[in-house]
Steps between C-alpha positions, in 0.01 A plus 500: 500500500216252523215529259277296723154660504571731209180585306272376779212733598507627853203370684230759543458658841206349688210755488362642807156382578241734362185389696422650830463251797146391566334668792488282813169483695459352848137403570370385835164332519263351752388226256723192489432410128255708314676830487839340445389280217336794314764768551799265420323363190424860381860592529606195296238555244590861429871478586450819691646561842669236711260416770582333834175419684535419867246353749634580848451224754309744721275665239160520659478882525570771251737670741701194523542498130611873482750456783649179336527681172707778670723242652561311175564829305750608768681169472514527129642853513758387757605216276525737206728727703715217613545352149508834337223388265189724455327228304437318828273767615119501434367767277154457647353333808127411507265350766196315371219438744118468529286712716341199665384700807857579602473746796837669423472534133532892503802467725671260251420723204637803675821306619543401143453854354754650745746216449492531113321166449221453248181323594252302289180458704201290390160516663369248579778279364764444229245275309314829411796595275491155344124517439544831322673316227172341405220745587403837649494551870227302676446775748551464876564148583671290772826319424341158472230633261788636274678166501172320401444739210864446392443120494228562233781602268791298624371150584647355815665815605669431840756774560732375221533716186582400141575836348389383155149500626514864573737651238233579225290700761797702646427821315135496591594422866708817511240722361229359732723541804580858402127571473426356849785710642380817329154443630638450849725802484217720386313438816819503722473131583833343403529121524129464539322179409535432206842635396842349420830689472680195350470657147758755603754228601426285200547799263830587666621148449411451143651848386276535193566144365194388299284213612221308320184707508694817592521803271855572633407823658623548851350747743848537661677600172 
């Protein structure tokens, strides 16, 4: 009888993974760079949800974004079924758009609601959310005015976002955006100028991970 291997320890069984898979977010935006830069950097910084930001070729209208979001979600679900891998599904699907005088905004929001898609609407523009990282609301303003105010804090701002410039003010931005939303809800004027719902998406992505200047408390906890 061979004694080869006698006394050797049996290899330990490989442990099953204990961490739950990260949530997968699909985000469709109108803006080609700003929203994508910010949201992807936030996800990397906090190591929260996995975020795939898509700018559809035909993205000029909110309804276009919502319908494209439905199509991409259906494709992901079909692939998940075909490959028998539920990790290929998206846990949440969002559309990010500005009010920008869109005539079909209410239709887009209703289509999103009935289709199980979240929306983050900024009025007048996404830059309002960025500006709230530095100061309180400037009141009712046009989009170009918001951009000019933002350049007072981010020199040379031209639609590209370096997240490091905004990280320290993130917690303040959430609180300021919440106050604006509460004021608008109180008078039954959702998405009025100025408001931004981006804070809801940002908080969902970061999943309570702390950021510089943030006390770690999340309204979505």
